[in-house]
N, C-alpha and C positions, 0 to 999 in steps of 0.2 A: 288566203284561206284555202285549205285543202278540202276536197270533197264537193267542189262545185259541179253543177250540171243537174241532171234529172235525178233528184234524191227522193227516197221514200220518206213518208212522215216519220218524225222522231217519236219514239216511245218514252225517252228520257233525255232531258237536257241538264247537264252539269254546268253551272255558271257561278259567278261570284268569286272566282279564284284570284289570288294574288298573282299567281303565274301557273302556266301549264307547261309541263315537261313532256315533250312528245317522244323522246327516246330516239329520234332520228339522228344519224351522224351528219355533222357539218361538212363543208367543203374542204376544210383544212383541220390539222390536228389540234389547233388552239380552240376550235369551236366544235365540240363533239356532241353537243345537245342543242336542239331547237327549243328555246325557252320563250313562251309567249306571255307577256304581261297581260293579266286580265282575260286569259283565254277561256274558251268554252268547248265542250265536247257534246255532240249529239249522237245518240245511240238508237238504233232500230233493231229489235230482236236481240241477238247476241253479238252484234257487230257495231263498230264505230262507223258512222256515215259522214260526219263532218267535224273538223277541228280547226280552230283559229280564233281570232278576236271575237269576243262575244257578240258584238253588234252584227258582224258578218255572218256568223253561224245562225243567229236568229232570223236573218233575212233569207238564208239559203234553204232552211228546212221548214216543213209544215209542223206546227206545234199544237194543233187542235187535238185534244185528248192526251197530250204528253204529260208525263210527270216531271217535276222539277226538283233538282237537288242543289241547294245553296252551299257552295264550298266555304262560305263565311271567311273569305280572305285567306284561305289556306292554299297549299300547293296541291295540284292535281297531277298525278304521275301514273305511268303504267304499273300494273301489279308486278311485284317482284317474281322472278323465276329463280328458284334455288337449284343450282346446277349440280349439286352433289350432297346427298344425304344417305345415311343408313338408318332409315326411319324405324324399321321393324326389327326388334331384337328382344331377347328375354333378359330379365334380371337388371342389375345396376352395378356400375363400377365406382360408386361414390366413395366407398371405403378405400379403394385403390387410389383414386384421385387425391383424397385427403392425405393419405400416407405419403404419396410421392411428392407432395409439396415440400417435405423436409427430409425424405429418405430416398435412398437408391432403390432400384428395382429389386436387387438381392435382399436388401434390408426389409422391403415390403413383403416379399415372399416369405422371409423368415418369420414374419408375424402371422403367417398362415392366411394371408390375404391373396386370393387368386389375382393374377395380373394378365393384361394383354387380351388379344382377340380370342384366344382359346378359352379364357375365363367366361366370356360371353357366349361362346359356342355351347358350353355345357349347360348354361341356364336356358338358352334358346331351344336346345333339343328337348329339354324337359317340358317346355311350355306347349300348350295346345294352341291351335289356330285362334280360338276364341280369346284365350289369355293374351296372346300376342296382339290381337286387334284391340283389345281393351286397353293395353298399355300404350299402343301407338296413337290412338285417337286423341288423347290430350296433347300429345306432341304436335299433331297436325292442327288441332285447334289453336295452339299457341303460335304456330307458324302463320296461320290465317290472320290473327289479330295483329301480327307484325307485318302485314302487307303481302305475304306470299300467296300467289294465286295458282302457281304451277310449281311442282317440285319433282325432281328425279329421286327415286328410292331404290337403293341397291339391296340385294340379298347378300349372303356372305357369312352369316353366323350359324349356318346349319352344317355345311360341309359334308352332307350326304345327299343323295338324290332326293330322298323323301323330305328331308328337312329344308333343302333349298326350294323345293316345290312348295312346301308349306309357307315359307316366307313370301314367295311371289304370289301365292293365292291370297294371302292377307293384303298385299298391295292391291290386288284386284278388288277385294271387298271394299277397302277404304276408298279407292278411286270411284267406285260405284255409288257410295253413300255420302261422300264428303264434298263440299264445294271446291276444295283444292284439287286440281288435276294432278294425278300421280303417274309418272312415267317409270316403268319398271326396268331395272337393269339386273341381269343375272351375273352374280359374282361368286360362283363356286370356288374360283381360284383366288380366295381372299387370304387364306392361310393353309398350312398343311396340318390336317387333323392328327392327333397323337396316335391313332391306331394304325397308321400307315406311313409310308415315306413319300418324298416329293415326286419321284418318277411314277410310282404306282398311282398316286393321287391324280397327277396330270392325266394319266391314262383313263382314270375313272371320269374325270370332268369331261374329257373329249368323247369318250365312247358311251357313257351312260347319262351324265347329267344334262349336257347340251341337247342331245336328241330328245330327252323327255321334256325338258322345258320348251323346246320348239314344238313338239307334238301337242302340248297343251296350250301353245301360243301365249306364254306367260311373260315374255320379256321382249322389249324393243331393242335393248342393248346387251352386249356382253363385255365384261370388264375383267381385269386381272391386276393383281398387286405385284408389279415387277420391281423388286428391290432386293438389296442385300439381306439374306436370311429368309426371303420369301420365294418368289419365282424368278427364274432366269429369263433373259431376253428370248432364248430359244423356246422355253416353256410358254412365254407370253405369245409369241408368234403362233405356236401350235394351237393354243386355246382360242385366240382371237380369230384365226383362220377357220377353225371349226365353227365358231359362232357365226361368222359371216356366211359360211356354207349353209348354215341352218336358218339364215334370214335375220340375224341380229347384227346391228351395226356395232363397230368396235370402239371401246373406250379403254383407257389405261391409267392406273395409278403408277407414276414413274418418278424416279430420281428423288424420292422423299428423304431418304436417309443416306444414300450414296449414289454416285453416278455409275450405273450398271449397264446402261444402253437402252433403257426403256424409252427414252425420247426418240432414239433412232427407230425403234419398233413403231412408235406412233407415227413418225414421218413416213416410214416405209409402207405402212398399211393404210395411211390416210385416215387415221382415227378421227372420229367426231370430236373427241376431246382428249387431252392429256392433263392430268390433275396432280397437284402438289408441285413437283419440279424444283425443289429447293436446291438441288445440286446440278441442274441442267446448265450447260455452258451456252455462250452466245451462239456458237455454231449449231448446237442442238436446237435452240430457239428459232434460229433463222431457217433451219431445215423443216421444222414443224410449220412455220408460217408459210413457207413455199408449198407445203403439202395441204394447206387449208385446215390444219388442226387448230382448234380453239383451246387456249390454255386456261384452266380453271384455278383461280386463286381462292384460298380458304384461310384468311388471317387468323381465325379464332381457334382452329385446330393447332396451329403453330404456337399460339398463346397458351393453349391448354396443356400442351406437352413440353412447353418451354424449349422450343426448337432452337438448336444452336446456330442455325443459318436462316434467319428470316429472309423472305423474298424481296428483291428489288424489282417491283413491278414496272418501273420505268424502263428497265432493260427489256422486259417483255414487249412493251409498246414500241421501243426503238427497233426491236428485231422484226417488227411488222405483224405481231400476233394480235388476233382478236382475243380479248380477255373476258372471261365470264367469272362470276362470283358464286360461291356456295357457302353454306354454313358448315358443311361436314358434320351435321347433327349425327352423333354416334355415341356409343358408351364411353369412349375415351375423351370426348370433347362435346359436352352437352350444351348446345345453344340452338334456339329456334329463331333468333332475331336477325333478319336480314338488315334492318337499320344499323345494328351494332357491327355487322360485317362490313357495311359501307363505311362506317366511322373508322374502324380499324384499318381498312384498306387505304384510307386517306392518310391517317396519322403514322401508321407503321410501315406500309408498303409503298408509299409515295405517289398514290393516285390523286388527281385533283377531284373535287366533288363531282364535277361533270363526268369525268372518266369513270369514277366509281359507280355512279348511278347508271351509266350506259352499260357497264359490266354486269350490274345486278338485274338488268332488264333485257335489252336487245342482245348483249353479249352472252348472257346466260341462256337465253332462248336458242342462240346459235349453238351453244355447247350441248343443247338437248335436241338438236336437229329440227328446231321449230322455226317456221317463218311467219306464223300467223299471230304472234304475240310478242310482248316486250317493247312494243311501240304504241303510240296513239296516232293512228293514221286511218283514213277511210279503208274499210275492208278488214281491218285488224279485229281480232277477238276483243270484245268489250270487257277487258280485265283492267280495272283501274283502282287507284287508292287516293284518298284525300288525307293530307297531313294537317296537323294543327299548328304548323309553323308558317311563316310568311315567305320563306325562301329556302332553296336548296342548301345554301350556306348555313342557315340556322339549324337545319336538320343535322348536318355534319358536326356542327359546333356543340350541340347539346348531347354530349357523350352519355350513352346509356339510356337516353330518353326514347321512348317509343312514340313517334309522332303520328301514328296511324289512327285517324279518327273514323274513317269509313272505308270499307272494301266492297267493290262491285265485281262480281264474277259473272261473265257471260251476260252482262246487261242487267243483273239483278243485285240489289243490295244484300250482302250476306254477312256483313258486320257493321255495327254502328247505326 
């Protein structure tokens, strides 16, 4: 039992579980999760104070005045951390999505349907802060009921200083009012706006947008889309170095549609995470692993865009990378369900159920620079979920099923 010693009295005891998933890495690759049959969790305030077999936890903590939550033979797991989203945006691209199921991009544009990132930029610029927040709240609610307790949220659909600030301010509003913790990422370098060219726009991002975002303290991370047709590795280095100088940790979208050198930028700068990576080579992956970069896998965006090169996540693990998972909730791939992400990561990308859950919790937390969540251990933030299935394998097996019965955020029941 972990958490023994002089313990405060518990405010909440979660018991009656079929199994407890702690999210801690095992001593070898074959045992990536600690799974405790019949485990229990004791919480005091917003922190976990004891984890282990129920009988041992009950003996270790004071329970006078504690509340009790019966898991009813379900699975208790850490809350999901969604390591990559574009939560706040204006408009919808559902007409584009429906058309692209049977048509090419050119054929879709010929129908008068706007496509791509810039289609969302136009709608986002027209929307007020209040309208953007009203559209994003239901997405965040949906994430919560699917077990997400922390999420990263990128800007990138404004592409002017004022509009990027607007998106990040909406992130701040939502973080203050919603149970899900939101971590803001500035991504002014998401695409090149039609009113300028790439070089001038990079100059604007570096000289105007980053200083203003830093002055207002609106973002923890700085990100850039380094890929063929977007920003070059040289652009990415310039943007991310400016972000680091302004106090933002670097992240990067890299090698999604071509191998352009973005993975090398990630390794060279020691980015917190590199995301997508469909065209990254084994050498790229090993270089990032050596630099401590976490690789973020997003199976459902590849499904949504019918990506021609799905990722073999086994190669990522064999290269020594820590893997995080994300929904990539965005206009081009709309999903809020981390359980579905886990299920696809297993079936499509080759992760085991244990590896996928680790990636959706502790691995995703690492991809967000967080050490206080993603696990169930004494001292960890008391972010938990209870599933209505009897085992991790059943959760992965029931494709499309949302197993989340109860969500606890910072020691308080916020769903179920």
